[in-house]
C-alpha positions in Angstrom: 1.4 40.4 123.7 -1.4 39.0 121.6 -3.1 35.9 123.0 -3.4 32.8 120.8 -6.8 32.7 119.2 -8.6 29.3 119.5 -11.7 28.1 117.7 -13.6 25.1 119.2 -15.5 22.5 117.3 -17.7 19.9 119.0 -21.3 19.0 118.5 -21.9 18.9 122.2 -22.5 22.4 123.5 -21.6 21.4 127.1 -18.2 20.2 126.0 -17.5 23.4 124.2 -18.4 25.4 127.3 -16.2 23.3 129.5 -13.2 23.7 127.1 -13.8 27.4 126.8 -13.7 27.8 130.6 -10.5 25.8 130.8 -8.7 27.8 128.1 -9.9 31.4 128.5 -7.6 32.3 131.4 -4.7 32.0 129.0 -6.1 32.0 125.5 -8.7 33.9 123.4 -11.5 31.6 122.5 -13.0 33.1 119.3 -16.0 30.8 118.9 -17.5 27.4 119.0 -19.2 25.5 116.2 -21.2 22.3 116.1 -20.3 20.6 112.7 -17.4 20.3 110.3 -18.8 22.6 107.6 -19.5 25.3 110.1 -15.9 24.9 111.3 -14.4 25.5 107.9 -16.6 28.6 107.4 -15.9 30.0 110.9 -12.1 29.4 110.5 -12.1 31.3 107.2 -13.9 34.2 108.8 -12.3 34.3 112.3 -8.7 33.4 111.4 -7.8 31.3 114.5 -4.3 30.4 115.3 -5.4 27.0 116.6 -8.4 24.8 116.3 -9.6 22.1 118.7 -11.9 19.7 116.9 -13.7 16.4 117.6 -13.2 13.6 115.1 -16.8 12.6 114.9 -18.5 15.7 113.7 -21.8 16.0 111.7 -22.0 16.9 108.0 -18.2 16.9 107.7 -16.1 14.8 110.1 -13.1 16.3 111.9 -10.5 14.7 109.7 -12.0 15.9 106.5 -12.6 19.4 108.0 -9.0 19.4 109.1 -7.8 18.7 105.5 -9.9 21.6 104.3 -8.5 23.9 107.0 -4.9 23.0 106.0 -5.7 23.9 102.4 -7.2 27.2 103.4 -4.7 28.1 106.1 -1.6 25.9 106.1 -0.3 27.6 109.3 -3.3 26.9 111.5 -2.6 24.4 114.3 -5.1 21.6 114.7 -5.6 19.4 117.8 -8.1 16.6 117.7 -10.1 15.9 120.9 -11.9 12.6 120.7 -13.2 9.5 122.5 -11.7 7.4 119.8 -8.3 5.8 120.8 -7.9 4.0 117.4 -4.2 4.3 116.4 -5.3 4.4 112.7 -7.4 7.5 113.2 -4.6 9.2 115.2 -2.1 8.3 112.5 -4.4 9.8 109.9 -4.8 12.9 112.0 -1.0 13.5 112.2 -0.7 12.7 108.5 -3.0 15.6 107.5 -0.9 17.9 109.7 -2.5 17.9 113.1 -0.4 19.1 116.0 -2.1 16.9 118.6 -4.4 14.0 119.3 -5.9 14.0 122.8 -8.6 11.7 124.3 -11.5 13.4 126.0 -11.0 11.1 129.0 -7.6 12.7 129.6 -6.9 15.1 132.5 -7.3 18.8 131.9 -3.5 19.3 132.3 -3.0 17.0 129.3 -5.1 19.2 127.0 -3.4 22.3 128.2 0.0 20.6 127.6 -1.1 19.7 124.0 -2.2 23.3 123.4 1.1 24.7 124.8 3.1 22.3 122.7 1.1 23.2 119.5 1.7 26.9 120.0 5.5 26.1 120.2 5.4 23.9 117.2 5.6 20.6 119.1 3.1 17.7 118.4 1.4 15.8 121.3 -0.4 12.5 121.3 -2.1 11.0 124.4 0.5 8.5 125.7 -1.8 5.4 125.4 -2.7 6.2 121.8 1.0 7.0 120.9 2.0 3.6 122.4 -0.7 1.8 120.4 0.5 3.6 117.2 4.1 2.5 117.9 3.2 -1.1 118.5 1.1 -1.3 115.4 3.8 0.2 113.3 6.3 -2.3 114.7 4.0 -5.2 113.8 3.2 -3.8 110.3 4.7 -0.5 109.1 2.2 -0.3 106.3 -0.9 -0.9 108.5 -1.6 2.6 109.8 -4.1 4.8 108.0 -7.2 4.3 105.9 -7.0 1.2 103.6 -8.7 3.1 100.8 -8.6 6.8 99.9 -11.8 8.3 98.6 -12.1 11.6 96.9 -13.2 14.5 99.1 -16.7 14.5 97.5 -17.0 10.7 98.0 -15.9 11.0 101.6 -18.5 13.8 102.2 -21.2 11.7 100.5 -20.2 8.5 102.5 -20.4 10.3 105.8 -23.8 11.8 105.2 -25.2 8.5 103.9 -23.9 6.9 107.1 -25.6 9.6 109.1 -28.9 8.5 107.6 -29.4 11.5 105.4 -31.5 11.1 102.2 -30.0 11.5 98.7 -32.2 14.6 98.3 -30.9 16.1 101.5 -27.3 15.3 100.6 -27.8 16.8 97.1 -29.1 20.0 98.7 -26.2 20.3 101.2 -23.5 19.6 98.6 -25.3 21.7 95.9 -25.2 18.8 93.4 -28.0 16.7 91.8 -29.6 13.6 93.3 -28.3 11.7 90.2 -24.7 12.8 91.1 -25.2 11.6 94.7 -26.5 8.3 93.4 -23.4 8.0 91.2 -21.0 8.8 94.2 -22.8 6.2 96.3 -22.3 3.5 93.7 -18.6 4.4 93.2 -18.0 4.4 97.0 -19.5 1.0 97.4 -17.6 -0.4 94.5 -14.3 1.1 95.7 -14.7 -0.2 99.3 -16.3 -3.5 98.4 -19.4 -2.5 100.5 -22.7 -4.2 99.7 -25.2 -2.4 101.9 -25.8 0.7 104.1 -25.1 -1.3 107.3 -21.6 -2.1 106.1 -21.2 1.5 105.0 -22.1 2.7 108.5 -19.6 0.3 110.0 -16.9 1.6 107.7 -17.7 5.2 108.7 -17.6 4.4 112.4 -14.3 2.4 112.1 -12.6 5.2 110.3 -13.8 8.0 112.6 -16.1 9.6 110.1 -19.1 9.5 112.4 -19.5 8.9 116.1 -20.6 5.6 117.5 -22.6 7.4 120.2 
């Protein structure tokens, strides 16, 4: 019987190695990548059944990478592994079609359970995060999720600006002109009511687009 093929995505090589050792006795780990763009490219080439991805990934965060993956391969299972217990982020992850949301502080058995469940078509969320989601929904059913929805290109631009990349560097990565990057930056700040880069970075951290570490 063919083993489930798993692709790992985390910008910390040691974490990838640890997850690989944990999973390989039962699953086939087909690769490990260190940023969201590499994840989308690798998934297209390797055709994994399941992807384990961090939320705070360079170049393209895990949530936006997950959206891209679901467009390319709707059947792929996605489990987010993160240090971020924010119920808004977990809710967004499930909204884009994730099969799981697991904290990196969880026991190994919990990650294995999330993978087992995903393979069987069952979603899994770390209990503490699930409880926070339920409590927040009870208080305000409309509160979960991002308050504003940017376009995909605006989201990519915002993340890289928050990572401290120059407009010229962003233009090169996205294969657009510096003038277009400047236009996206202006529209992002207008849409979100942001006045400076410091506020932009705070927004990106709050919504899981970049890591606080």
